[in-house]
N, CA, C and O atoms as a MOPAC input file, in Angstrom:
PM7 MOZYME 1SCF
protein

 N     14.48100 1    -8.39800 1    15.01300 1
 C     13.66900 1    -7.47700 1    14.25000 1
 C     12.67700 1    -8.27500 1    13.41600 1
 O     13.07300 1    -9.16300 1    12.66200 1
 N     11.38900 1    -7.96700 1    13.54700 1
 C     10.39100 1    -8.72700 1    12.80800 1
 C     10.02100 1    -8.01300 1    11.52000 1
 O      9.98100 1    -6.78400 1    11.44900 1
 N      9.75200 1    -8.81800 1    10.51200 1
 C      9.32100 1    -8.26000 1     9.22900 1
 C      7.81100 1    -8.10800 1     9.25600 1
 O      7.09400 1    -8.98700 1     9.73500 1
 N      7.34400 1    -7.00300 1     8.74600 1
 C      5.91600 1    -6.78200 1     8.64900 1
 C      5.41400 1    -7.47600 1     7.38800 1
 O      6.02800 1    -7.35800 1     6.32700 1
 N      4.30600 1    -8.19600 1     7.49900 1
 C      3.80100 1    -8.88800 1     6.31000 1
 C      3.31700 1    -7.90000 1     5.25200 1
 O      2.80600 1    -6.82500 1     5.56600 1
 N      3.48800 1    -8.29000 1     4.01000 1
 C      3.02600 1    -7.49400 1     2.88900 1
 C      1.54300 1    -7.77200 1     2.68900 1
 O      1.12700 1    -8.92800 1     2.60600 1
 N      0.76100 1    -6.72700 1     2.61400 1
 C     -0.67500 1    -6.84500 1     2.37400 1
 C     -0.95000 1    -6.39500 1     0.94500 1
 O     -0.25300 1    -5.53200 1     0.41300 1
 N     -1.95700 1    -6.97700 1     0.33700 1
 C     -2.36900 1    -6.53900 1    -0.98500 1
 C     -3.86900 1    -6.28300 1    -0.96500 1
 O     -4.63200 1    -6.98300 1    -0.29800 1
 N     -4.26300 1    -5.28200 1    -1.70000 1
 C     -5.67700 1    -4.95800 1    -1.87600 1
 C     -5.89500 1    -4.77000 1    -3.36100 1
 O     -5.13200 1    -4.07700 1    -4.03400 1
 N     -6.96200 1    -5.40600 1    -3.87300 1
 C     -7.24000 1    -5.34200 1    -5.30400 1
 C     -8.63200 1    -4.80900 1    -5.57900 1
 O     -9.58700 1    -5.10400 1    -4.86100 1
 N     -8.72100 1    -4.03000 1    -6.62000 1
 C     -9.98300 1    -3.66800 1    -7.25900 1
 C     -9.73600 1    -3.90500 1    -8.74300 1
 O     -8.58100 1    -4.06500 1    -9.13700 1
 N    -10.74800 1    -3.93600 1    -9.56600 1
 C    -10.51100 1    -4.21700 1   -10.98300 1
 C     -9.45600 1    -3.28900 1   -11.59900 1
 O     -9.60300 1    -2.06700 1   -11.59300 1
 N     -8.39300 1    -3.89800 1   -12.12800 1
 C     -7.33900 1    -3.17400 1   -12.81900 1
 C     -6.29300 1    -2.53400 1   -11.93800 1
 O     -5.39000 1    -1.87200 1   -12.44900 1
 N     -6.38400 1    -2.71300 1   -10.60100 1
 C     -5.46600 1    -2.03800 1    -9.68300 1
 C     -5.14300 1    -2.93600 1    -8.49700 1
 O     -5.99500 1    -3.67400 1    -8.00300 1
 N     -3.88200 1    -2.85700 1    -8.05000 1
 C     -3.45400 1    -3.56500 1    -6.84400 1
 C     -2.59000 1    -2.61000 1    -6.03100 1
 O     -1.68600 1    -1.96600 1    -6.56300 1
 N     -2.87700 1    -2.52700 1    -4.74100 1
 C     -2.02500 1    -1.76100 1    -3.82500 1
 C     -1.27300 1    -2.75000 1    -2.95300 1
 O     -1.85300 1    -3.71500 1    -2.45500 1
 N      0.00900 1    -2.51000 1    -2.77100 1
 C      0.85000 1    -3.30900 1    -1.88700 1
 C      1.17800 1    -2.41600 1    -0.69500 1
 O      1.69900 1    -1.31400 1    -0.86500 1
 N      0.87100 1    -2.89200 1     0.51200 1
 C      1.03900 1    -2.06600 1     1.69800 1
 C      1.39300 1    -2.91000 1     2.90200 1
 O      1.27200 1    -4.13500 1     2.88900 1
 N      1.83700 1    -2.21900 1     3.95300 1
 C      2.16700 1    -2.87900 1     5.21400 1
 C      1.48600 1    -2.14800 1     6.35400 1
 O      1.26800 1    -0.93800 1     6.29400 1
 N      1.15700 1    -2.88600 1     7.37700 1
 C      0.62200 1    -2.30600 1     8.59200 1
 C      1.80800 1    -2.03700 1     9.50800 1
 O      2.46400 1    -2.97000 1     9.97300 1
 N      2.08500 1    -0.75700 1     9.76800 1
 C      3.22500 1    -0.35900 1    10.59300 1
 C      2.71800 1     0.57700 1    11.68100 1
 O      2.20400 1     1.65800 1    11.39100 1
 N      2.86600 1     0.15800 1    12.93300 1
 C      2.40200 1     0.97000 1    14.05500 1
 C      0.95200 1     1.40300 1    13.86200 1
 O      0.60100 1     2.56500 1    14.06900 1
 N      0.12300 1     0.45000 1    13.46300 1
 C     -1.31400 1     0.67700 1    13.24800 1
 C     -1.61700 1     1.70500 1    12.16300 1
 O     -2.66800 1     2.34500 1    12.17200 1
 N     -0.68600 1     1.85000 1    11.23600 1
 C     -0.85100 1     2.74700 1    10.09200 1
 C     -0.61200 1     1.94400 1     8.82000 1
 O      0.32500 1     1.15000 1     8.74600 1
 N     -1.45500 1     2.15000 1     7.83100 1
 C     -1.23600 1     1.51900 1     6.52900 1
 C     -0.19000 1     2.33400 1     5.78900 1
 O     -0.40800 1     3.51200 1     5.50300 1
 N      0.94500 1     1.71900 1     5.47600 1
 C      2.01000 1     2.35900 1     4.70300 1
 C      1.96600 1     1.77700 1     3.29800 1
 O      2.13200 1     0.57200 1     3.11300 1
 N      1.74400 1     2.63000 1     2.31800 1
 C      1.59300 1     2.17700 1     0.93600 1
 C      2.97600 1     2.08100 1     0.28600 1
 O      3.73800 1     3.04800 1     0.28700 1
 N      3.29000 1     0.91800 1    -0.26100 1
 C      4.59300 1     0.68300 1    -0.88100 1
 C      4.56900 1     0.95500 1    -2.37600 1
 O      5.43200 1     1.64800 1    -2.91300 1
 N      3.56200 1     0.39500 1    -3.03800 1
 C      3.48000 1     0.58600 1    -4.48800 1
 C      2.07100 1     0.25200 1    -4.96900 1
 O      1.27200 1    -0.36900 1    -4.26800 1
 N      1.80800 1     0.69000 1    -6.19100 1
 C      0.53400 1     0.43500 1    -6.85500 1
 C      0.84500 1    -0.17300 1    -8.21300 1
 O      1.76200 1     0.27100 1    -8.90500 1
 N      0.10100 1    -1.16200 1    -8.58100 1
 C      0.21700 1    -1.77700 1    -9.90400 1
 C     -1.10300 1    -1.55200 1   -10.62900 1
 O     -2.15800 1    -1.99300 1   -10.17200 1
 N     -1.03400 1    -0.86600 1   -11.75600 1
 C     -2.20700 1    -0.67000 1   -12.60000 1
 C     -2.12500 1    -1.73100 1   -13.69400 1
 O     -1.40800 1    -1.57300 1   -14.68200 1
 N     -2.86200 1    -2.79900 1   -13.50000 1
 C     -2.68300 1    -4.00800 1   -14.30600 1
 C     -3.08200 1    -3.84600 1   -15.76600 1
 O     -2.65300 1    -4.62900 1   -16.61300 1
 N     -3.88800 1    -2.85100 1   -16.06900 1
 C     -4.30900 1    -2.63100 1   -17.46000 1
 C     -3.48400 1    -1.55300 1   -18.15400 1
 O     -3.80800 1    -1.14400 1   -19.26900 1
 N     -2.43200 1    -1.09800 1   -17.50900 1
 C     -1.61000 1    -0.01300 1   -18.04900 1
 C     -0.23000 1    -0.53600 1   -18.44400 1
 O      0.24400 1    -1.53600 1   -17.90500 1
 N      0.40800 1     0.15100 1   -19.39100 1
 C      1.72100 1    -0.28500 1   -19.86200 1
 C      2.76000 1     0.83600 1   -19.81800 1
 O      3.78400 1     0.74500 1   -20.49400 1
 N      2.51800 1     1.89400 1   -19.03500 1
 C      3.49400 1     2.97200 1   -18.95200 1
 C      4.75500 1     2.49100 1   -18.23200 1
 O      4.72200 1     1.51400 1   -17.48400 1
 N      5.86300 1     3.19100 1   -18.46900 1
 C      7.11900 1     2.86800 1   -17.79400 1
 C      6.93700 1     3.13000 1   -16.29400 1
 O      6.47100 1     4.19600 1   -15.89100 1
 N      7.30500 1     2.16000 1   -15.49700 1
 C      7.17900 1     2.29600 1   -14.04300 1
 C      7.94300 1     3.52500 1   -13.56700 1
 O      8.95500 1     3.91100 1   -14.15100 1
 N      7.43900 1     4.13300 1   -12.49300 1
 C      8.11500 1     5.30900 1   -11.96300 1
 C      7.89000 1     5.43600 1   -10.46600 1
 O      7.01200 1     4.79900 1    -9.88300 1
 N      8.72800 1     6.29400 1    -9.86300 1
 C      8.61600 1     6.60700 1    -8.44300 1
 C      7.83400 1     7.90800 1    -8.30700 1
 O      7.89800 1     8.78000 1    -9.17300 1
 N      7.10100 1     8.02300 1    -7.21800 1
 C      6.34100 1     9.23800 1    -6.96300 1
 C      6.66500 1     9.72700 1    -5.55700 1
 O      6.73300 1     8.88700 1    -4.66000 1
 N      6.86400 1    10.98100 1    -5.29700 1
 C      6.60200 1    12.11700 1    -6.16300 1
 C      7.77800 1    12.53600 1    -7.03900 1
 O      7.63800 1    13.49000 1    -7.80500 1
 N      8.92500 1    11.87300 1    -6.96400 1
 C     10.10900 1    12.31800 1    -7.72600 1
 C      9.95000 1    12.14000 1    -9.23600 1
 O     10.64000 1    12.80600 1   -10.00700 1
 N      9.05400 1    11.25200 1    -9.66800 1
 C      8.81900 1    10.94800 1   -11.08600 1
 C     10.02900 1    10.29900 1   -11.76000 1
 O     10.17600 1    10.37800 1   -12.98000 1
 N     10.89500 1     9.65900 1   -10.97000 1
 C     12.04100 1     8.93400 1   -11.50000 1
 C     11.54600 1     7.66100 1   -12.18100 1
 O     10.81100 1     6.88200 1   -11.57400 1
 N     11.93600 1     7.44500 1   -13.42100 1
 C     11.52900 1     6.24200 1   -14.13500 1
 C     12.26500 1     5.01800 1   -13.60600 1
 O     13.41500 1     5.10400 1   -13.17800 1
 N     11.58400 1     3.88500 1   -13.64400 1
 C     12.13500 1     2.59600 1   -13.21700 1
 C     11.97700 1     1.61100 1   -14.37000 1
 O     11.08700 1     0.76200 1   -14.33500 1
 N     12.83200 1     1.71300 1   -15.39900 1
 C     12.64800 1     0.90400 1   -16.60200 1
 C     12.72500 1    -0.59400 1   -16.36500 1
 O     12.19600 1    -1.35800 1   -17.17300 1
 N     13.35700 1    -1.04200 1   -15.30300 1
 C     13.45800 1    -2.47200 1   -15.03700 1
 C     12.25900 1    -3.05300 1   -14.29900 1
 O     12.14300 1    -4.27100 1   -14.16700 1
 N     11.36900 1    -2.19200 1   -13.81800 1
 C     10.19900 1    -2.65400 1   -13.06500 1
 C      9.05500 1    -2.98500 1   -14.02100 1
 O      9.05600 1    -2.58100 1   -15.18400 1
 N      8.09700 1    -3.71600 1   -13.51100 1
 C      6.94800 1    -4.10700 1   -14.31500 1
 C      6.19200 1    -2.86500 1   -14.80000 1
 O      5.90400 1    -1.97500 1   -14.00000 1
 N      5.87000 1    -2.79100 1   -16.07800 1
 C      5.10500 1    -1.65000 1   -16.59100 1
 C      3.79600 1    -1.47300 1   -15.81600 1
 O      3.18300 1    -2.44300 1   -15.37100 1
 N      3.38800 1    -0.22200 1   -15.66800 1
 C      2.16300 1     0.07500 1   -14.94900 1
 C      2.33300 1     0.17700 1   -13.44400 1
 O      1.34900 1     0.23900 1   -12.70600 1
 N      3.59100 1     0.19600 1   -12.98000 1
 C      3.87300 1     0.23400 1   -11.54300 1
 C      4.22700 1     1.64100 1   -11.09800 1
 O      4.97000 1     2.35400 1   -11.77200 1
 N      3.68800 1     2.02800 1    -9.95800 1
 C      4.03400 1     3.29300 1    -9.31100 1
 C      4.58200 1     2.94400 1    -7.92600 1
 O      3.88800 1     2.33900 1    -7.10800 1
 N      5.82900 1     3.33000 1    -7.67700 1
 C      6.49400 1     3.07000 1    -6.39600 1
 C      6.60700 1     4.39800 1    -5.66600 1
 O      6.93800 1     5.41500 1    -6.27500 1
 N      6.34000 1     4.39700 1    -4.38300 1
 C      6.42300 1     5.63100 1    -3.60100 1
 C      7.84100 1     5.84500 1    -3.09000 1
 O      8.47900 1     4.91100 1    -2.60200 1
 N      8.34100 1     7.09200 1    -3.20400 1
 C      9.67300 1     7.43700 1    -2.70300 1
 C      9.76200 1     7.17200 1    -1.19900 1
 O     10.72000 1     6.55600 1    -0.73000 1
 N      8.79600 1     7.62300 1    -0.46800 1
 C      8.66900 1     7.34400 1     0.96500 1
 C      7.35300 1     6.59600 1     1.09000 1
 O      6.48400 1     6.73500 1     0.23000 1
 N      7.19200 1     5.81800 1     2.12700 1
 C      5.97200 1     5.02100 1     2.24100 1
 C      4.89300 1     5.84400 1     2.92000 1
 O      4.83600 1     5.91200 1     4.14700 1
 N      4.02200 1     6.48100 1     2.10800 1
 C      3.00500 1     7.34800 1     2.68900 1
 C      1.93400 1     6.54100 1     3.41400 1
 O      1.73300 1     5.35600 1     3.14800 1
 N      1.25500 1     7.21600 1     4.33600 1
 C      0.08200 1     6.57700 1     4.91900 1
 C     -1.04800 1     6.68200 1     3.89600 1
 O     -0.87700 1     7.25600 1     2.82100 1
 N     -2.17500 1     6.13100 1     4.24100 1
 C     -3.27800 1     6.05900 1     3.30100 1
 C     -3.76600 1     7.44700 1     2.87700 1
 O     -4.07000 1     7.66000 1     1.70400 1
 N     -3.84400 1     8.38200 1     3.80800 1
 C     -4.30900 1     9.73200 1     3.47400 1
 C     -3.35100 1    10.41500 1     2.49700 1
 O     -3.78700 1    11.06500 1     1.54800 1
 N     -2.05200 1    10.26700 1     2.73100 1
 C     -1.07300 1    10.87600 1     1.82700 1
 C     -1.09100 1    10.21700 1     0.44600 1
 O     -0.95500 1    10.89800 1    -0.57000 1
 N     -1.26000 1     8.89700 1     0.40900 1
 C     -1.33900 1     8.19700 1    -0.87500 1
 C     -2.55500 1     8.67400 1    -1.65900 1
 O     -2.49200 1     8.84800 1    -2.87600 1
 N     -3.65000 1     8.88000 1    -0.95800 1
 C     -4.86900 1     9.38000 1    -1.60500 1
 C     -4.63500 1    10.77400 1    -2.19900 1
 O     -5.15300 1    11.09000 1    -3.27000 1
 N     -3.85700 1    11.60000 1    -1.50200 1
 C     -3.53800 1    12.93700 1    -2.02300 1
 C     -2.61400 1    12.85800 1    -3.24000 1
 O     -2.76400 1    13.62900 1    -4.18800 1
 N     -1.66200 1    11.92500 1    -3.21000 1
 C     -0.71800 1    11.78400 1    -4.31700 1
 C     -1.37900 1    11.22000 1    -5.57600 1
 O     -1.04100 1    11.61800 1    -6.69100 1
 N     -2.31500 1    10.29800 1    -5.39600 1
 C     -2.99000 1     9.64900 1    -6.52500 1
 C     -4.50200 1     9.66500 1    -6.30500 1
 O     -5.10900 1     8.60900 1    -6.12700 1
 N     -5.11400 1    10.85000 1    -6.31400 1
 C     -6.54100 1    10.95100 1    -5.99100 1
 C     -7.46500 1    10.26300 1    -7.00000 1
 O     -8.60700 1     9.94500 1    -6.67000 1
 N     -6.99300 1    10.03700 1    -8.20100 1
 C     -7.81600 1     9.40200 1    -9.22900 1
 C     -8.08900 1     7.92700 1    -8.93000 1
 O     -8.88900 1     7.29500 1    -9.61800 1
 N     -7.43300 1     7.38000 1    -7.91400 1
 C     -7.61800 1     5.96700 1    -7.57900 1
 C     -8.38200 1     5.80300 1    -6.26100 1
 O     -8.06000 1     4.94500 1    -5.43900 1
 N     -9.38900 1     6.63700 1    -6.08500 1
 C    -10.20000 1     6.60300 1    -4.86100 1
 C    -10.79600 1     5.24200 1    -4.56900 1
 O    -10.89400 1     4.84700 1    -3.40800 1
 N    -11.19800 1     4.51600 1    -5.60800 1
 C    -11.75700 1     3.18600 1    -5.38800 1
 C    -10.74600 1     2.25100 1    -4.73300 1
 O    -11.10200 1     1.44000 1    -3.87800 1
 N     -9.49200 1     2.37000 1    -5.13800 1
 C     -8.44600 1     1.53900 1    -4.53800 1
 C     -8.20200 1     1.94800 1    -3.09200 1
 O     -8.07300 1     1.09200 1    -2.21700 1
 N     -8.13800 1     3.25000 1    -2.83800 1
 C     -7.89000 1     3.71900 1    -1.46000 1
 C     -9.04800 1     3.36000 1    -0.53400 1
 O     -8.83000 1     3.06500 1     0.64100 1
 N    -10.26900 1     3.38100 1    -1.04500 1
 C    -11.41800 1     2.96000 1    -0.22400 1
 C    -11.29800 1     1.48200 1     0.13900 1
 O    -11.58800 1     1.08800 1     1.26800 1
 N    -10.86900 1     0.67100 1    -0.82300 1
 C    -10.69700 1    -0.76100 1    -0.57000 1
 C     -9.54900 1    -1.01200 1     0.41100 1
 O     -9.65600 1    -1.88300 1     1.27400 1
 N     -8.44600 1    -0.25500 1     0.28800 1
 C     -7.33900 1    -0.39400 1     1.24300 1
 C     -7.82500 1    -0.03400 1     2.64100 1
 O     -7.49100 1    -0.71500 1     3.61100 1
 N     -8.61000 1     1.03100 1     2.74700 1
 C     -9.14100 1     1.42200 1     4.06600 1
 C     -9.94500 1     0.28500 1     4.69400 1
 O     -9.80400 1     0.01100 1     5.88600 1
 N    -10.78100 1    -0.37200 1     3.90300 1
 C    -11.56500 1    -1.50300 1     4.41600 1
 C    -10.64700 1    -2.63400 1     4.88100 1
 O    -10.84000 1    -3.18700 1     5.96400 1
 N     -9.65000 1    -2.97600 1     4.06300 1
 C     -8.71200 1    -4.04000 1     4.43700 1
 C     -7.88400 1    -3.64800 1     5.65700 1
 O     -7.56600 1    -4.48600 1     6.50000 1
 N     -7.54100 1    -2.37400 1     5.73800 1
 C     -6.79400 1    -1.86200 1     6.88800 1
 C     -7.57300 1    -2.11400 1     8.18400 1
 O     -7.01700 1    -2.61700 1     9.16100 1
 N     -8.85200 1    -1.76400 1     8.18200 1
 C     -9.63800 1    -1.94600 1     9.40300 1
 C     -9.78800 1    -3.42100 1     9.76100 1
 O     -9.79300 1    -3.77100 1    10.94200 1
 N     -9.90800 1    -4.27100 1     8.77900 1
 C     -9.94600 1    -5.71500 1     9.06500 1
 C     -8.63700 1    -6.13300 1     9.73400 1
 O     -8.65600 1    -6.87600 1    10.71500 1
 N     -7.51400 1    -5.66700 1     9.21900 1
 C     -6.20200 1    -6.01900 1     9.78200 1
 C     -6.05800 1    -5.48800 1    11.20900 1
 O     -5.57700 1    -6.20200 1    12.08900 1
 N     -6.46700 1    -4.25700 1    11.44100 1
 C     -6.34500 1    -3.66200 1    12.77500 1
 C     -7.24500 1    -4.39400 1    13.76700 1
 O     -6.81900 1    -4.68800 1    14.88400 1
 N     -8.47200 1    -4.68900 1    13.37700 1
 C     -9.38500 1    -5.38400 1    14.28700 1
 C     -8.93200 1    -6.81100 1    14.54900 1
 O     -9.10600 1    -7.32400 1    15.65500 1
 N     -8.35400 1    -7.45600 1    13.54300 1
 C     -7.80600 1    -8.79700 1    13.73700 1
 C     -6.64300 1    -8.74900 1    14.71800 1
 O     -6.49700 1    -9.62400 1    15.57200 1
 N     -5.81400 1    -7.70900 1    14.58300 1
 C     -4.68700 1    -7.52400 1    15.49800 1
 C     -5.19800 1    -7.32400 1    16.93100 1
 O     -4.60700 1    -7.84100 1    17.87900 1
 N     -6.29200 1    -6.57600 1    17.08600 1
 C     -6.84400 1    -6.32000 1    18.41600 1
 C     -7.41700 1    -7.60200 1    19.01500 1
 O     -7.34700 1    -7.80600 1    20.22700 1
 N     -7.98300 1    -8.46800 1    18.17000 1
 C     -8.53000 1    -9.73900 1    18.66000 1
 C     -7.44800 1   -10.74800 1    18.99700 1
 O     -7.65500 1   -11.62800 1    19.83200 1
 N     -6.28800 1   -10.62500 1    18.34900 1
 C     -5.18100 1   -11.56700 1    18.54600 1
 C     -3.88300 1   -10.80100 1    18.74900 1
 O     -2.99900 1   -10.84000 1    17.89300 1
 N     -3.75900 1   -10.10000 1    19.88400 1
 C     -2.52500 1    -9.31000 1    20.10000 1
 C     -1.30900 1   -10.21000 1    20.21100 1
 O     -1.38200 1   -11.32900 1    20.72000 1
 N     -0.19800 1    -9.70000 1    19.72500 1
 C      1.04800 1   -10.45700 1    19.86600 1
 C      1.51400 1   -10.33000 1    21.30300 1
 O      1.31700 1    -9.29000 1    21.93200 1
 N      2.13300 1   -11.38000 1    21.83000 1
 C      2.57000 1   -11.32800 1    23.21900 1
 C      3.64800 1   -10.27700 1    23.42100 1
 O      4.59000 1   -10.19300 1    22.63200 1
 N      3.52200 1    -9.50100 1    24.43800 1
 C      4.50600 1    -8.47900 1    24.75900 1
 C      5.29100 1    -8.88800 1    25.97000 1
 O      5.29700 1   -10.05700 1    26.35500 1
 N      5.94200 1    -7.94500 1    26.56400 1
 C      6.71600 1    -8.21700 1    27.77700 1
 C      5.76600 1    -8.63900 1    28.86700 1
 O      4.77800 1    -7.96300 1    29.15700 1
 N      6.07400 1    -9.74200 1    29.45200 1
 C      5.22800 1   -10.28000 1    30.52300 1
 C      3.95700 1   -10.93200 1    30.01200 1
 O      3.08600 1   -11.28200 1    30.80900 1
 N      3.82300 1   -11.10900 1    28.65800 1
 C      2.59800 1   -11.66500 1    28.10500 1
 C      2.71400 1   -13.02900 1    27.74800 1
 O      1.75000 1   -13.62500 1    27.26700 1

């Protein structure tokens, strides 16, 4: 079983941590670097007092469209993730991993 690499996308004051899974960007968490609220899970709103302040962790790993719906106020971050996503997908297409018989 292979581990999918963790990708990060940054815009001023925000970082998204995501993975490319089956050609879909799955968002794991968001760090709002200028914020100090108690970390929490979304959409359950369960607090995570042991996590770094300003962190939002997703209960399930939404794709980019679902993450945008859950946190629409961070459109700049989602636009940047979309750009990084396409770079990752096109890089994958240029350098496919060997499959059966490959």
